[in-house]
PLY file of the C-alpha trace (Angstrom):
ply
format ascii 1.0
element vertex 121
property float x
property float y
property float z
element edge 120
property int vertex1
property int vertex2
end_header
10.34 -10.20 54.74
8.76 -7.35 53.27
11.86 -4.64 52.50
13.74 -7.61 50.54
16.65 -8.17 52.60
16.16 -11.75 53.75
15.83 -12.89 50.02
18.42 -10.17 48.99
20.82 -13.40 47.81
18.71 -14.17 45.20
20.02 -11.24 43.15
23.38 -12.77 43.23
22.79 -16.22 41.98
23.71 -16.90 38.76
20.53 -19.03 37.88
17.09 -18.87 39.56
14.33 -21.25 39.16
10.97 -20.15 39.85
8.62 -23.62 40.49
5.17 -23.45 38.87
2.39 -25.18 38.35
-0.90 -25.57 37.27
-3.72 -25.08 39.83
-6.10 -28.11 38.23
-4.82 -30.51 40.44
-5.35 -30.05 44.23
-1.78 -32.07 44.82
0.49 -29.05 43.16
1.94 -28.07 46.28
2.91 -31.29 46.63
4.10 -32.12 43.42
6.23 -29.10 43.28
7.63 -29.52 46.27
9.12 -33.23 45.30
9.96 -31.78 42.26
12.06 -28.43 43.84
13.78 -30.88 46.52
14.68 -33.36 43.27
16.62 -30.47 42.04
18.05 -29.67 45.31
19.32 -32.78 45.88
20.50 -32.82 42.31
22.45 -29.85 42.59
24.01 -30.77 45.67
24.98 -34.30 44.06
27.11 -32.07 41.32
28.69 -29.48 44.31
26.81 -26.89 43.50
24.97 -24.67 46.22
20.99 -24.44 46.13
18.22 -22.43 48.72
14.37 -23.11 48.57
13.02 -19.61 49.30
9.44 -19.09 49.24
10.04 -15.28 50.36
9.63 -13.53 46.94
5.97 -15.41 46.56
5.12 -14.74 50.02
2.08 -12.60 49.09
-0.56 -12.67 46.79
0.58 -9.09 45.78
4.73 -10.36 45.61
3.63 -13.51 43.20
1.33 -11.46 40.93
4.16 -9.29 40.54
6.31 -12.48 39.94
4.02 -13.96 37.36
3.93 -10.59 35.60
7.69 -10.18 35.82
7.29 -13.65 33.57
4.66 -13.69 31.67
2.97 -16.20 33.41
-1.13 -15.96 33.28
-2.19 -14.26 36.58
-5.85 -15.59 37.48
-5.48 -16.82 40.50
-7.22 -20.07 39.32
-4.94 -20.89 36.61
-1.21 -21.69 37.78
0.29 -21.40 41.54
4.15 -20.19 41.90
5.17 -21.57 44.90
9.24 -20.91 45.39
12.44 -19.56 43.96
15.13 -21.93 43.88
18.45 -20.26 43.53
21.59 -22.37 42.10
25.01 -21.21 42.66
28.73 -22.18 43.56
29.49 -22.10 47.10
31.84 -20.01 48.88
33.25 -22.47 50.93
33.14 -26.30 51.07
31.13 -28.44 53.66
32.48 -29.97 56.63
31.31 -33.82 56.77
30.43 -35.36 58.54
27.65 -32.52 60.17
27.74 -32.06 63.42
24.41 -34.03 64.72
21.94 -33.49 67.52
21.90 -36.24 70.31
18.38 -38.10 68.75
16.79 -37.26 72.16
16.52 -33.70 71.27
14.68 -34.74 67.75
12.44 -37.62 68.34
9.62 -37.62 71.31
7.56 -41.23 72.09
3.83 -41.18 71.78
3.43 -37.48 72.83
5.59 -34.70 72.26
8.05 -33.87 74.87
8.40 -37.01 75.62
11.83 -38.81 75.14
11.91 -41.66 77.39
10.83 -44.86 75.50
7.62 -46.45 77.31
8.69 -49.55 78.64
6.43 -51.69 76.86
7.65 -50.80 73.38
0 1
1 2
2 3
3 4
4 5
5 6
6 7
7 8
8 9
9 10
10 11
11 12
12 13
13 14
14 15
15 16
16 17
17 18
18 19
19 20
20 21
21 22
22 23
23 24
24 25
25 26
26 27
27 28
28 29
29 30
30 31
31 32
32 33
33 34
34 35
35 36
36 37
37 38
38 39
39 40
40 41
41 42
42 43
43 44
44 45
45 46
46 47
47 48
48 49
49 50
50 51
51 52
52 53
53 54
54 55
55 56
56 57
57 58
58 59
59 60
60 61
61 62
62 63
63 64
64 65
65 66
66 67
67 68
68 69
69 70
70 71
71 72
72 73
73 74
74 75
75 76
76 77
77 78
78 79
79 80
80 81
81 82
82 83
83 84
84 85
85 86
86 87
87 88
88 89
89 90
90 91
91 92
92 93
93 94
94 95
95 96
96 97
97 98
98 99
99 100
100 101
101 102
102 103
103 104
104 105
105 106
106 107
107 108
108 109
109 110
110 111
111 112
112 113
113 114
114 115
115 116
116 117
117 118
118 119
119 120
C-alpha cells in the first residue's frame, strides 16, 4: 500500500475521477459512495472497465498530497477526497454468466455461521 505497487494500475487508466465532497454534511461518505457506485454501474453498462480504489487516499498524508495536486482546499474540515475511480477499456470480455457460490456459503440464518434455516422460519 505504501510503495504504490497496489495502485500502479491507476497510472495506466485513460480516465481517473477523484470523488470529493464537502464535509458540511454527516452523510458525505455515504453520498459519495452512492455517487461512485452509479458511475461504476454506468461505465459497465457502456462496456467500459472501471475500478474503485481507496489506496491513493488511504492515509491523511496521501489525501493531503492528492488535494495539493488537484488544487482542492486542504483544510481537514472543508473537503474529503474519499476514493479514486479509474475508467478504461477491458482487455478481455467477461464470461457470462459468472460462476456463483452456493447460497449456503454466503447466507447465514439468525446467527453468523448458521447455514441451516430454523424450522419455525
